[in-house]
N, CA, C and O atoms as a CHARMM CRD file, in Angstrom:
* protein
*
  396
    1    1 MET  N     47.91100  86.98200 109.33800 PROA 1      0.00000
    2    1 MET  CA    48.35100  88.00300 110.14500 PROA 1      0.00000
    3    1 MET  C     49.56400  87.40800 111.14000 PROA 1      0.00000
    4    1 MET  O     50.48000  88.11400 111.56200 PROA 1      0.00000
    5    2 ARG  N     49.42800  86.19200 111.39400 PROA 2      0.00000
    6    2 ARG  CA    50.54200  85.57300 112.08400 PROA 2      0.00000
    7    2 ARG  C     51.96300  85.66700 111.45700 PROA 2      0.00000
    8    2 ARG  O     52.99700  85.95000 112.06200 PROA 2      0.00000
    9    3 TYR  N     51.81900  85.35800 110.04000 PROA 3      0.00000
   10    3 TYR  CA    53.04900  85.44600 109.20800 PROA 3      0.00000
   11    3 TYR  C     53.68600  86.98400 109.26100 PROA 3      0.00000
   12    3 TYR  O     54.90000  87.17300 109.34400 PROA 3      0.00000
   13    4 ARG  N     52.71900  88.04100 109.20300 PROA 4      0.00000
   14    4 ARG  CA    53.10400  89.11600 109.10800 PROA 4      0.00000
   15    4 ARG  C     53.76800  89.70700 110.42600 PROA 4      0.00000
   16    4 ARG  O     54.65100  90.56500 110.40900 PROA 4      0.00000
   17    5 LEU  N     53.27300  89.18200 111.47600 PROA 5      0.00000
   18    5 LEU  CA    53.86800  89.49400 112.87500 PROA 5      0.00000
   19    5 LEU  C     55.31800  88.89200 112.79500 PROA 5      0.00000
   20    5 LEU  O     56.29100  89.59700 113.06300 PROA 5      0.00000
   21    6 THR  N     55.42800  87.74500 112.47000 PROA 6      0.00000
   22    6 THR  CA    56.65000  87.06200 112.61600 PROA 6      0.00000
   23    6 THR  C     57.65100  87.66100 111.73700 PROA 6      0.00000
   24    6 THR  O     58.81400  87.80500 112.11500 PROA 6      0.00000
   25    7 PHE  N     57.20900  88.04800 110.47500 PROA 7      0.00000
   26    7 PHE  CA    58.22800  88.82400 109.62200 PROA 7      0.00000
   27    7 PHE  C     58.60000  90.10200 110.22200 PROA 7      0.00000
   28    7 PHE  O     59.75900  90.51600 110.22000 PROA 7      0.00000
   29    8 ILE  N     57.60000  90.73300 110.74300 PROA 8      0.00000
   30    8 ILE  CA    58.01000  92.16400 111.41300 PROA 8      0.00000
   31    8 ILE  C     58.96100  91.93300 112.61900 PROA 8      0.00000
   32    8 ILE  O     59.88700  92.71700 112.82600 PROA 8      0.00000
   33    9 ALA  N     58.74900  90.92800 113.36300 PROA 9      0.00000
   34    9 ALA  CA    59.56200  90.66900 114.47300 PROA 9      0.00000
   35    9 ALA  C     61.06600  90.13100 114.05100 PROA 9      0.00000
   36    9 ALA  O     62.08200  90.35900 114.70700 PROA 9      0.00000
   37   10 GLY  N     61.01400  89.46900 112.98000 PROA 10     0.00000
   38   10 GLY  CA    62.31500  89.01900 112.47100 PROA 10     0.00000
   39   10 GLY  C     63.15700  90.09800 111.86800 PROA 10     0.00000
   40   10 GLY  O     64.38700  90.11200 111.92600 PROA 10     0.00000
   41   11 LEU  N     62.32100  91.11200 111.21400 PROA 11     0.00000
   42   11 LEU  CA    62.97900  92.26800 110.58800 PROA 11     0.00000
   43   11 LEU  C     63.59400  93.16600 111.69800 PROA 11     0.00000
   44   11 LEU  O     64.66200  93.75900 111.54200 PROA 11     0.00000
   45   12 ALA  N     62.83300  93.22500 112.84500 PROA 12     0.00000
   46   12 ALA  CA    63.15700  94.22000 114.00100 PROA 12     0.00000
   47   12 ALA  C     64.47100  93.56700 114.51100 PROA 12     0.00000
   48   12 ALA  O     65.50800  94.22500 114.59000 PROA 12     0.00000
   49   13 LEU  N     64.40600  92.36000 114.82600 PROA 13     0.00000
   50   13 LEU  CA    65.62200  91.65100 115.40500 PROA 13     0.00000
   51   13 LEU  C     66.75600  91.58000 114.49400 PROA 13     0.00000
   52   13 LEU  O     67.85500  91.50700 115.04400 PROA 13     0.00000
   53   14 GLY  N     66.73100  91.58500 113.22300 PROA 14     0.00000
   54   14 GLY  CA    67.77200  91.72900 112.18000 PROA 14     0.00000
   55   14 GLY  C     68.50400  93.14300 112.23900 PROA 14     0.00000
   56   14 GLY  O     69.72500  93.30200 112.24300 PROA 14     0.00000
   57   15 TYR  N     67.59000  94.08300 112.28200 PROA 15     0.00000
   58   15 TYR  CA    67.98900  95.42800 112.41100 PROA 15     0.00000
   59   15 TYR  C     68.85700  95.65000 113.63300 PROA 15     0.00000
   60   15 TYR  O     69.96300  96.18000 113.52900 PROA 15     0.00000
   61   16 VAL  N     68.35300  95.24100 114.80000 PROA 16     0.00000
   62   16 VAL  CA    69.00800  95.48000 115.97100 PROA 16     0.00000
   63   16 VAL  C     70.45400  94.76000 116.06200 PROA 16     0.00000
   64   16 VAL  O     71.44700  95.30800 116.54000 PROA 16     0.00000
   65   17 ILE  N     70.42700  93.55600 115.57500 PROA 17     0.00000
   66   17 ILE  CA    71.66300  92.72700 115.55900 PROA 17     0.00000
   67   17 ILE  C     72.70800  93.48500 114.55100 PROA 17     0.00000
   68   17 ILE  O     73.90300  93.64500 114.79700 PROA 17     0.00000
   69   18 GLY  N     72.03000  93.91900 113.37000 PROA 18     0.00000
   70   18 GLY  CA    72.93300  94.62200 112.37600 PROA 18     0.00000
   71   18 GLY  C     73.46000  95.89200 112.82900 PROA 18     0.00000
   72   18 GLY  O     74.58100  96.29900 112.52400 PROA 18     0.00000
   73   19 ALA  N     72.62600  96.51800 113.56800 PROA 19     0.00000
   74   19 ALA  CA    73.05000  97.94600 113.98000 PROA 19     0.00000
   75   19 ALA  C     74.33300  97.82000 115.04500 PROA 19     0.00000
   76   19 ALA  O     75.32400  98.55000 115.03400 PROA 19     0.00000
   77   20 ARG  N     74.08600  96.75800 115.93200 PROA 20     0.00000
   78   20 ARG  CA    75.17800  96.63800 116.81000 PROA 20     0.00000
   79   20 ARG  C     76.48100  96.23500 116.12700 PROA 20     0.00000
   80   20 ARG  O     77.55800  96.74900 116.42900 PROA 20     0.00000
   81   21 ALA  N     76.33500  95.25700 115.15700 PROA 21     0.00000
   82   21 ALA  CA    77.58400  94.87500 114.41700 PROA 21     0.00000
   83   21 ALA  C     78.13500  96.14500 113.69400 PROA 21     0.00000
   84   21 ALA  O     79.33300  96.40700 113.80800 PROA 21     0.00000
   85   22 GLY  N     77.36200  96.89400 112.99900 PROA 22     0.00000
   86   22 GLY  CA    77.74200  97.96100 112.31000 PROA 22     0.00000
   87   22 GLY  C     78.52900  99.07900 113.12100 PROA 22     0.00000
   88   22 GLY  O     79.52200  99.69400 112.73300 PROA 22     0.00000
   89   23 ARG  N     77.90800  99.19700 114.24900 PROA 23     0.00000
   90   23 ARG  CA    78.58000 100.23000 115.09800 PROA 23     0.00000
   91   23 ARG  C     79.88300  99.74400 115.61500 PROA 23     0.00000
   92   23 ARG  O     80.73700 100.60700 115.82100 PROA 23     0.00000
   93   24 GLU  N     80.19800  98.41300 115.87600 PROA 24     0.00000
   94   24 GLU  CA    81.22400  97.92200 116.27200 PROA 24     0.00000
   95   24 GLU  C     82.35500  98.09200 115.11600 PROA 24     0.00000
   96   24 GLU  O     83.50700  98.43200 115.38700 PROA 24     0.00000
   97   25 ARG  N     81.92600  97.83500 113.87200 PROA 25     0.00000
   98   25 ARG  CA    82.76200  97.99200 112.66900 PROA 25     0.00000
   99   25 ARG  C     83.22600  99.36200 112.48900 PROA 25     0.00000
  100   25 ARG  O     84.38700  99.63700 112.18500 PROA 25     0.00000
  101   26 TYR  N     82.27900 100.23700 112.68600 PROA 26     0.00000
  102   26 TYR  CA    82.38900 101.64600 112.55700 PROA 26     0.00000
  103   26 TYR  C     83.45700 102.16300 113.61100 PROA 26     0.00000
  104   26 TYR  O     84.27700 103.00600 113.24500 PROA 26     0.00000
  105   27 GLU  N     83.46700 101.69800 114.86400 PROA 27     0.00000
  106   27 GLU  CA    84.47600 102.13700 115.88600 PROA 27     0.00000
  107   27 GLU  C     85.82800 101.51900 115.45500 PROA 27     0.00000
  108   27 GLU  O     86.87300 102.14900 115.61900 PROA 27     0.00000
  109   28 GLN  N     85.80400 100.28600 114.90400 PROA 28     0.00000
  110   28 GLN  CA    87.22200  99.72300 114.37000 PROA 28     0.00000
  111   28 GLN  C     87.79500 100.53800 113.30000 PROA 28     0.00000
  112   28 GLN  O     89.00900 100.73200 113.23500 PROA 28     0.00000
  113   29 LEU  N     86.88800 101.06400 112.38600 PROA 29     0.00000
  114   29 LEU  CA    87.43700 101.77800 111.18000 PROA 29     0.00000
  115   29 LEU  C     87.85300 103.09800 111.78000 PROA 29     0.00000
  116   29 LEU  O     88.88900 103.59000 111.33400 PROA 29     0.00000
  117   30 LYS  N     87.25300 103.69400 112.64900 PROA 30     0.00000
  118   30 LYS  CA    87.54200 104.95900 113.26100 PROA 30     0.00000
  119   30 LYS  C     88.88100 104.99300 113.85100 PROA 30     0.00000
  120   30 LYS  O     89.68800 105.89900 113.64400 PROA 30     0.00000
  121   31 LYS  N     89.10100 103.90400 114.64300 PROA 31     0.00000
  122   31 LYS  CA    90.26200 103.74200 115.36300 PROA 31     0.00000
  123   31 LYS  C     91.47500 103.50100 114.40900 PROA 31     0.00000
  124   31 LYS  O     92.56700 104.01500 114.65400 PROA 31     0.00000
  125   32 SER  N     91.27600 102.75200 113.37500 PROA 32     0.00000
  126   32 SER  CA    92.22100 102.54800 112.42700 PROA 32     0.00000
  127   32 SER  C     92.58300 103.78300 111.61400 PROA 32     0.00000
  128   32 SER  O     93.75500 103.95300 111.28100 PROA 32     0.00000
  129   33 ALA  N     91.72500 104.56900 111.31200 PROA 33     0.00000
  130   33 ALA  CA    91.84100 105.80100 110.69500 PROA 33     0.00000
  131   33 ALA  C     92.66200 106.79200 111.54100 PROA 33     0.00000
  132   33 ALA  O     93.60600 107.41400 111.05300 PROA 33     0.00000
  133   34 ARG  N     92.27700 106.91800 112.80900 PROA 34     0.00000
  134   34 ARG  CA    92.98900 107.74800 113.57900 PROA 34     0.00000
  135   34 ARG  C     94.47500 107.45700 113.91800 PROA 34     0.00000
  136   34 ARG  O     95.31100 108.35500 114.01900 PROA 34     0.00000
  137   35 GLN  N     94.76000 106.07100 114.09500 PROA 35     0.00000
  138   35 GLN  CA    96.18500 105.60900 114.06400 PROA 35     0.00000
  139   35 GLN  C     96.91300 105.74100 112.98700 PROA 35     0.00000
  140   35 GLN  O     98.13000 105.85600 113.13300 PROA 35     0.00000
  141   36 PHE  N     96.28400 105.75700 111.54600 PROA 36     0.00000
  142   36 PHE  CA    96.96900 105.99900 110.44300 PROA 36     0.00000
  143   36 PHE  C     97.09600 107.39600 110.21500 PROA 36     0.00000
  144   36 PHE  O     97.97500 107.71800 109.41500 PROA 36     0.00000
  145   37 ALA  N     96.38100 108.35100 110.76400 PROA 37     0.00000
  146   37 ALA  CA    96.63100 109.77300 110.53400 PROA 37     0.00000
  147   37 ALA  C     97.65000 110.23200 111.65700 PROA 37     0.00000
  148   37 ALA  O     98.33700 111.23000 111.44300 PROA 37     0.00000
  149   38 GLN  N     97.75900 109.58800 112.75600 PROA 38     0.00000
  150   38 GLN  CA    98.81900 110.03800 113.69600 PROA 38     0.00000
  151   38 GLN  C    100.09500 109.38800 113.43700 PROA 38     0.00000
  152   38 GLN  O    101.01100 109.58400 114.23700 PROA 38     0.00000
  153   39 ASN  N    100.28800 108.58600 112.35300 PROA 39     0.00000
  154   39 ASN  CA   101.59000 108.05200 112.00900 PROA 39     0.00000
  155   39 ASN  C    102.60500 109.13600 111.53500 PROA 39     0.00000
  156   39 ASN  O    102.23900 109.92900 110.66800 PROA 39     0.00000
  157   40 PRO  N    103.72300 109.20500 111.99900 PROA 40     0.00000
  158   40 PRO  CA   104.61500 110.30100 111.62000 PROA 40     0.00000
  159   40 PRO  C    105.05500 110.36600 110.13300 PROA 40     0.00000
  160   40 PRO  O    105.26500 111.42600 109.54400 PROA 40     0.00000
  161   41 ALA  N    105.17700 109.11300 109.57300 PROA 41     0.00000
  162   41 ALA  CA   105.38200 109.08600 108.07200 PROA 41     0.00000
  163   41 ALA  C    104.29300 109.56100 107.37200 PROA 41     0.00000
  164   41 ALA  O    104.51900 110.25200 106.37900 PROA 41     0.00000
  165   42 VAL  N    102.92100 109.27800 107.76200 PROA 42     0.00000
  166   42 VAL  CA   101.88700 109.78600 107.04900 PROA 42     0.00000
  167   42 VAL  C    101.84300 111.29200 107.17700 PROA 42     0.00000
  168   42 VAL  O    101.57000 111.99600 106.20500 PROA 42     0.00000
  169   43 ARG  N    102.12100 111.80800 108.41400 PROA 43     0.00000
  170   43 ARG  CA   102.06900 113.23800 108.47800 PROA 43     0.00000
  171   43 ARG  C    103.10800 113.98700 107.70400 PROA 43     0.00000
  172   43 ARG  O    102.82400 114.98600 107.04400 PROA 43     0.00000
  173   44 ASN  N    104.37600 113.46700 107.79700 PROA 44     0.00000
  174   44 ASN  CA   105.32400 114.04100 106.87900 PROA 44     0.00000
  175   44 ASN  C    105.11500 114.12800 105.53300 PROA 44     0.00000
  176   44 ASN  O    105.47800 115.12600 104.91000 PROA 44     0.00000
  177   45 THR  N    104.54600 113.15600 104.98100 PROA 45     0.00000
  178   45 THR  CA   104.12400 113.04200 103.72700 PROA 45     0.00000
  179   45 THR  C    103.06400 114.03700 103.30300 PROA 45     0.00000
  180   45 THR  O    103.07700 114.66100 102.24300 PROA 45     0.00000
  181   46 ALA  N    102.15600 114.11200 104.23800 PROA 46     0.00000
  182   46 ALA  CA   100.89700 114.97000 103.92200 PROA 46     0.00000
  183   46 ALA  C    101.47500 116.52000 104.00600 PROA 46     0.00000
  184   46 ALA  O    101.06100 117.40900 103.26200 PROA 46     0.00000
  185   47 GLU  N    102.27600 116.67500 104.80600 PROA 47     0.00000
  186   47 GLU  CA   103.01700 118.11300 105.02000 PROA 47     0.00000
  187   47 GLU  C    103.75700 118.43800 103.79500 PROA 47     0.00000
  188   47 GLU  O    103.68000 119.54100 103.25300 PROA 47     0.00000
  189   48 SER  N    104.47100 117.47300 103.36600 PROA 48     0.00000
  190   48 SER  CA   105.28500 117.81200 102.16800 PROA 48     0.00000
  191   48 SER  C    104.55200 117.99600 100.98300 PROA 48     0.00000
  192   48 SER  O    104.92900 118.82200 100.15100 PROA 48     0.00000
  193   49 ALA  N    103.38800 117.20900 100.79100 PROA 49     0.00000
  194   49 ALA  CA   102.57100 117.34000  99.67900 PROA 49     0.00000
  195   49 ALA  C    101.78200 118.65100  99.68200 PROA 49     0.00000
  196   49 ALA  O    101.42400 119.20100  98.64000 PROA 49     0.00000
  197   50 ALA  N    101.51700 119.14500 100.97000 PROA 50     0.00000
  198   50 ALA  CA   100.73400 120.42600 100.93100 PROA 50     0.00000
  199   50 ALA  C    101.71400 121.69200 100.69200 PROA 50     0.00000
  200   50 ALA  O    101.29200 122.75300 100.23100 PROA 50     0.00000
  201   51 GLN  N    102.96000 121.49300 101.02500 PROA 51     0.00000
  202   51 GLN  CA   103.92000 122.45800 100.80000 PROA 51     0.00000
  203   51 GLN  C    104.35700 122.39700  99.27800 PROA 51     0.00000
  204   51 GLN  O    104.63800 123.43800  98.68300 PROA 51     0.00000
  205   52 SER  N    104.39900 121.41300  98.78500 PROA 52     0.00000
  206   52 SER  CA   104.51400 121.23000  97.18000 PROA 52     0.00000
  207   52 SER  C    103.34700 121.86900  96.41300 PROA 52     0.00000
  208   52 SER  O    103.51900 122.53400  95.39100 PROA 52     0.00000
  209   53 GLY  N    102.20900 121.63900  96.93800 PROA 53     0.00000
  210   53 GLY  CA   100.99800 122.08200  96.31200 PROA 53     0.00000
  211   53 GLY  C    101.00300 123.62100  96.40500 PROA 53     0.00000
  212   53 GLY  O    100.69300 124.26500  95.40300 PROA 53     0.00000
  213   54 ARG  N    101.34600 124.26500  97.57700 PROA 54     0.00000
  214   54 ARG  CA   101.42300 125.62600  97.67200 PROA 54     0.00000
  215   54 ARG  C    102.53500 126.27400  96.84800 PROA 54     0.00000
  216   54 ARG  O    102.37700 127.41700  96.41900 PROA 54     0.00000
  217   55 GLU  N    103.65300 125.58500  96.61000 PROA 55     0.00000
  218   55 GLU  CA   104.65100 126.17500  95.77900 PROA 55     0.00000
  219   55 GLU  C    104.23600 126.10200  94.19400 PROA 55     0.00000
  220   55 GLU  O    104.55000 127.02800  93.44700 PROA 55     0.00000
  221   56 LEU  N    103.62300 125.12900  93.78800 PROA 56     0.00000
  222   56 LEU  CA   103.13800 124.83800  92.56500 PROA 56     0.00000
  223   56 LEU  C    101.98200 125.93000  92.28800 PROA 56     0.00000
  224   56 LEU  O    101.91500 126.47500  91.18600 PROA 56     0.00000
  225   57 ALA  N    101.18300 126.19300  93.20300 PROA 57     0.00000
  226   57 ALA  CA   100.05800 127.10300  93.07500 PROA 57     0.00000
  227   57 ALA  C    100.73100 128.48700  92.76800 PROA 57     0.00000
  228   57 ALA  O    100.25300 129.21000  91.89400 PROA 57     0.00000
  229   58 GLY  N    101.81900 128.84800  93.47300 PROA 58     0.00000
  230   58 GLY  CA   102.40800 130.11700  93.36700 PROA 58     0.00000
  231   58 GLY  C    103.14000 130.29400  92.04900 PROA 58     0.00000
  232   58 GLY  O    103.19600 131.37800  91.46900 PROA 58     0.00000
  233   59 LYS  N    103.72600 129.11900  91.58400 PROA 59     0.00000
  234   59 LYS  CA   104.30400 129.27300  90.16300 PROA 59     0.00000
  235   59 LYS  C    103.36100 129.29600  89.12500 PROA 59     0.00000
  236   59 LYS  O    103.56400 129.94600  88.09900 PROA 59     0.00000
  237   60 ALA  N    102.24400 128.57000  89.33000 PROA 60     0.00000
  238   60 ALA  CA   101.09400 128.73600  88.23000 PROA 60     0.00000
  239   60 ALA  C    100.60500 130.03900  88.23400 PROA 60     0.00000
  240   60 ALA  O    100.62100 130.68700  87.18800 PROA 60     0.00000
  241   61 TYR  N    100.11600 130.57200  89.40700 PROA 61     0.00000
  242   61 TYR  CA    99.88800 131.80700  89.47600 PROA 61     0.00000
  243   61 TYR  C    100.74200 132.90000  88.78200 PROA 61     0.00000
  244   61 TYR  O    100.19300 133.76900  88.10400 PROA 61     0.00000
  245   62 HSD  N    102.04300 132.85600  88.94800 PROA 62     0.00000
  246   62 HSD  CA   102.92800 133.69800  88.31000 PROA 62     0.00000
  247   62 HSD  C    102.98300 133.44700  86.81800 PROA 62     0.00000
  248   62 HSD  O    103.04600 134.41700  86.06300 PROA 62     0.00000
  249   63 ALA  N    102.96500 132.24200  86.35100 PROA 63     0.00000
  250   63 ALA  CA   102.87600 132.02800  84.84900 PROA 63     0.00000
  251   63 ALA  C    101.60100 132.48900  84.38200 PROA 63     0.00000
  252   63 ALA  O    101.63100 132.99100  83.25800 PROA 63     0.00000
  253   64 VAL  N    100.57700 132.45000  84.91100 PROA 64     0.00000
  254   64 VAL  CA    99.36200 132.84600  84.19900 PROA 64     0.00000
  255   64 VAL  C     99.26300 134.36600  84.35400 PROA 64     0.00000
  256   64 VAL  O     98.86400 135.03500  83.40100 PROA 64     0.00000
  257   65 SER  N     99.60000 134.92900  85.48900 PROA 65     0.00000
  258   65 SER  CA    99.48800 136.36600  85.59800 PROA 65     0.00000
  259   65 SER  C    100.53200 137.11700  84.63200 PROA 65     0.00000
  260   65 SER  O    100.30800 138.26700  84.25400 PROA 65     0.00000
  261   66 GLU  N    101.70700 136.39500  84.24400 PROA 66     0.00000
  262   66 GLU  CA   102.51900 137.08900  83.20700 PROA 66     0.00000
  263   66 GLU  C    101.82600 136.93800  81.95700 PROA 66     0.00000
  264   66 GLU  O    102.05700 137.84800  81.16100 PROA 66     0.00000
  265   67 LYS  N    101.06800 136.07300  81.58000 PROA 67     0.00000
  266   67 LYS  CA   100.41600 135.86100  80.35800 PROA 67     0.00000
  267   67 LYS  C     99.08300 136.77900  80.27400 PROA 67     0.00000
  268   67 LYS  O     98.77200 137.39600  79.25400 PROA 67     0.00000
  269   68 VAL  N     98.43200 136.79100  81.32100 PROA 68     0.00000
  270   68 VAL  CA    97.09300 137.45700  81.29600 PROA 68     0.00000
  271   68 VAL  C     97.18100 138.92900  81.74800 PROA 68     0.00000
  272   68 VAL  O     96.29400 139.72300  81.43600 PROA 68     0.00000
  273   69 GLY  N     98.40200 139.34300  82.58600 PROA 69     0.00000
  274   69 GLY  CA    98.49600 140.67800  82.99500 PROA 69     0.00000
  275   69 GLY  C     97.66100 140.75800  84.19300 PROA 69     0.00000
  276   69 GLY  O     97.57300 139.86300  85.03300 PROA 69     0.00000
  277   70 GLU  N     96.97900 142.02400  84.22700 PROA 70     0.00000
  278   70 GLU  CA    96.23300 142.59700  85.23100 PROA 70     0.00000
  279   70 GLU  C     94.76500 142.01600  85.18500 PROA 70     0.00000
  280   70 GLU  O     93.94200 142.38100  86.02400 PROA 70     0.00000
  281   71 LYS  N     94.43900 141.08800  84.17200 PROA 71     0.00000
  282   71 LYS  CA    93.24800 140.53900  84.23100 PROA 71     0.00000
  283   71 LYS  C     92.80800 139.45300  85.19900 PROA 71     0.00000
  284   71 LYS  O     91.67700 138.96700  85.18100 PROA 71     0.00000
  285   72 VAL  N     93.70000 139.12700  85.98200 PROA 72     0.00000
  286   72 VAL  CA    93.60700 138.12000  87.05500 PROA 72     0.00000
  287   72 VAL  C     92.57500 138.69800  88.09500 PROA 72     0.00000
  288   72 VAL  O     92.85700 139.74900  88.66900 PROA 72     0.00000
  289   73 PRO  N     91.37400 138.04300  88.36000 PROA 73     0.00000
  290   73 PRO  CA    90.51000 138.61200  89.48600 PROA 73     0.00000
  291   73 PRO  C     91.11500 138.86400  90.91700 PROA 73     0.00000
  292   73 PRO  O     91.92500 138.06900  91.39200 PROA 73     0.00000
  293   74 ALA  N     90.75800 139.84100  91.50200 PROA 74     0.00000
  294   74 ALA  CA    91.32000 140.00400  92.78000 PROA 74     0.00000
  295   74 ALA  C     91.24600 139.17200  93.83700 PROA 74     0.00000
  296   74 ALA  O     92.06300 139.08400  94.75300 PROA 74     0.00000
  297   75 SER  N     89.91000 138.35800  93.63900 PROA 75     0.00000
  298   75 SER  CA    89.65000 137.16500  94.63200 PROA 75     0.00000
  299   75 SER  C     90.67500 136.08900  94.44400 PROA 75     0.00000
  300   75 SER  O     91.18900 135.57600  95.43800 PROA 75     0.00000
  301   76 VAL  N     91.02400 135.69400  93.16800 PROA 76     0.00000
  302   76 VAL  CA    92.01700 134.64000  93.00500 PROA 76     0.00000
  303   76 VAL  C     93.38100 135.18900  93.55100 PROA 76     0.00000
  304   76 VAL  O     94.06000 134.43600  94.24900 PROA 76     0.00000
  305   77 ALA  N     93.77700 136.32600  93.30300 PROA 77     0.00000
  306   77 ALA  CA    95.12800 136.90400  93.57700 PROA 77     0.00000
  307   77 ALA  C     95.23600 136.86700  95.18300 PROA 77     0.00000
  308   77 ALA  O     96.30500 136.62200  95.74200 PROA 77     0.00000
  309   78 ASP  N     94.01900 137.13600  95.89400 PROA 78     0.00000
  310   78 ASP  CA    94.08600 137.08900  97.30600 PROA 78     0.00000
  311   78 ASP  C     94.18200 135.79500  97.94100 PROA 78     0.00000
  312   78 ASP  O     94.77700 135.58900  98.99800 PROA 78     0.00000
  313   79 ARG  N     93.52700 134.87200  97.20000 PROA 79     0.00000
  314   79 ARG  CA    93.58400 133.38200  97.67600 PROA 79     0.00000
  315   79 ARG  C     95.01600 132.80100  97.58300 PROA 79     0.00000
  316   79 ARG  O     95.48700 132.05100  98.43700 PROA 79     0.00000
  317   80 VAL  N     95.69000 133.22800  96.42800 PROA 80     0.00000
  318   80 VAL  CA    97.01000 132.70800  96.22500 PROA 80     0.00000
  319   80 VAL  C     97.94500 133.35400  97.09600 PROA 80     0.00000
  320   80 VAL  O     98.86100 132.71100  97.60700 PROA 80     0.00000
  321   81 HSD  N     97.78300 134.57800  97.30600 PROA 81     0.00000
  322   81 HSD  CA    98.67500 135.30500  98.42200 PROA 81     0.00000
  323   81 HSD  C     98.42800 134.67800  99.75200 PROA 81     0.00000
  324   81 HSD  O     99.39900 134.34100 100.42900 PROA 81     0.00000
  325   82 SER  N     97.22600 134.49500 100.18200 PROA 82     0.00000
  326   82 SER  CA    97.06200 133.81300 101.42400 PROA 82     0.00000
  327   82 SER  C     97.61100 132.45100 101.58600 PROA 82     0.00000
  328   82 SER  O     98.08800 132.11600 102.67100 PROA 82     0.00000
  329   83 LEU  N     97.57600 131.67600 100.62000 PROA 83     0.00000
  330   83 LEU  CA    98.13900 130.35200 100.64500 PROA 83     0.00000
  331   83 LEU  C     99.60600 130.39800 100.82900 PROA 83     0.00000
  332   83 LEU  O    100.15900 129.64900 101.63300 PROA 83     0.00000
  333   84 ARG  N    100.28500 131.30000 100.06900 PROA 84     0.00000
  334   84 ARG  CA   101.68900 131.51300  99.98700 PROA 84     0.00000
  335   84 ARG  C    102.21700 131.99900 101.34100 PROA 84     0.00000
  336   84 ARG  O    103.23700 131.51700 101.83300 PROA 84     0.00000
  337   85 ASP  N    101.46800 133.00800 101.95900 PROA 85     0.00000
  338   85 ASP  CA   101.73000 133.51100 103.17900 PROA 85     0.00000
  339   85 ASP  C    101.52200 132.58900 104.45500 PROA 85     0.00000
  340   85 ASP  O    102.19200 132.66700 105.48500 PROA 85     0.00000
  341   86 ARG  N    100.52600 131.74200 104.22400 PROA 86     0.00000
  342   86 ARG  CA   100.40700 130.67900 105.22300 PROA 86     0.00000
  343   86 ARG  C    101.70500 129.78900 105.37300 PROA 86     0.00000
  344   86 ARG  O    102.15700 129.49500 106.48000 PROA 86     0.00000
  345   87 GLY  N    102.14800 129.47100 104.44300 PROA 87     0.00000
  346   87 GLY  CA   103.32200 128.47200 104.39800 PROA 87     0.00000
  347   87 GLY  C    104.67800 129.25400 104.91700 PROA 87     0.00000
  348   87 GLY  O    105.59100 128.56500 105.37100 PROA 87     0.00000
  349   88 ARG  N    104.80200 130.53300 104.86000 PROA 88     0.00000
  350   88 ARG  CA   105.83500 131.28000 105.41000 PROA 88     0.00000
  351   88 ARG  C    105.90600 131.72600 106.84900 PROA 88     0.00000
  352   88 ARG  O    106.97800 132.03400 107.37100 PROA 88     0.00000
  353   89 ASN  N    104.69900 131.75900 107.51200 PROA 89     0.00000
  354   89 ASN  CA   104.60000 132.24200 108.81900 PROA 89     0.00000
  355   89 ASN  C    105.15900 131.47500 109.79100 PROA 89     0.00000
  356   89 ASN  O    105.08600 131.88400 110.94900 PROA 89     0.00000
  357   90 GLY  N    105.78900 130.28300 109.52000 PROA 90     0.00000
  358   90 GLY  CA   106.49900 129.50700 110.63100 PROA 90     0.00000
  359   90 GLY  C    105.68200 128.20900 111.08800 PROA 90     0.00000
  360   90 GLY  O    106.21200 127.31600 111.74900 PROA 90     0.00000
  361   91 GLU  N    104.51200 128.18700 110.72700 PROA 91     0.00000
  362   91 GLU  CA   103.53200 127.09500 111.09600 PROA 91     0.00000
  363   91 GLU  C    103.13500 126.25000 109.79800 PROA 91     0.00000
  364   91 GLU  O    102.95100 126.73700 108.68200 PROA 91     0.00000
  365   92 ASP  N    103.04300 125.00100 110.11300 PROA 92     0.00000
  366   92 ASP  CA   102.51400 124.16400 108.95500 PROA 92     0.00000
  367   92 ASP  C    101.01100 123.95500 109.15000 PROA 92     0.00000
  368   92 ASP  O    100.34700 124.54400 110.00200 PROA 92     0.00000
  369   93 ASP  N    100.55700 123.09200 108.30700 PROA 93     0.00000
  370   93 ASP  CA    98.98500 122.67800 108.54800 PROA 93     0.00000
  371   93 ASP  C     98.65800 121.91300 109.65400 PROA 93     0.00000
  372   93 ASP  O     97.47200 121.74600 109.93800 PROA 93     0.00000
  373   94 TRP  N     99.59700 121.39500 110.35500 PROA 94     0.00000
  374   94 TRP  CA    99.47900 120.57300 111.57500 PROA 94     0.00000
  375   94 TRP  C     99.53500 121.32500 112.74200 PROA 94     0.00000
  376   94 TRP  O     99.22200 120.78200 113.80100 PROA 94     0.00000
  377   95 GLY  N     99.97000 122.77200 112.71300 PROA 95     0.00000
  378   95 GLY  CA   100.08100 123.58500 113.86100 PROA 95     0.00000
  379   95 GLY  C    101.41600 123.47700 114.48100 PROA 95     0.00000
  380   95 GLY  O    101.57400 123.93100 115.61400 PROA 95     0.00000
  381   96 THR  N    102.39600 122.91800 113.84400 PROA 96     0.00000
  382   96 THR  CA   103.60100 122.77600 114.49100 PROA 96     0.00000
  383   96 THR  C    104.66400 123.60900 113.77900 PROA 96     0.00000
  384   96 THR  O    104.50800 123.89100 112.59100 PROA 96     0.00000
  385   97 SER  N    105.66400 123.98600 114.41000 PROA 97     0.00000
  386   97 SER  CA   106.80700 124.89100 113.71900 PROA 97     0.00000
  387   97 SER  C    107.52000 124.28700 112.53900 PROA 97     0.00000
  388   97 SER  O    107.90900 123.12300 112.63100 PROA 97     0.00000
  389   98 ASN  N    107.70000 124.89300 111.57400 PROA 98     0.00000
  390   98 ASN  CA   108.62200 124.41500 110.47700 PROA 98     0.00000
  391   98 ASN  C    110.03700 124.38000 110.78000 PROA 98     0.00000
  392   98 ASN  O    110.77500 123.67900 110.08700 PROA 98     0.00000
  393   99 THR  N    110.53200 125.12300 111.82600 PROA 99     0.00000
  394   99 THR  CA   111.89000 125.19600 112.04200 PROA 99     0.00000
  395   99 THR  C    112.35700 124.32500 113.19800 PROA 99     0.00000
  396   99 THR  O    113.54900 124.29300 113.50400 PROA 99     0.00000
């Protein structure tokens, strides 16, 4: 019984110490991720990638719709149109103006 109690006490102590160390590391990672996401170069790259994706989706939609005709489901057509319109309304994905 004495060994079992010692084992359980050691297990509990290890859990508490590990949880504190894990929380500190989590906070460090969270801070690093926030700083990375707020970097202007990263934001510009993400914005240009999103814009390129929207443009390519529009081109793909037109290429497929020309070959398939009116067989494109309305739900797909609506999604593509909403993506295209979102890029033209003057705001980007970050909530800032394109102009």
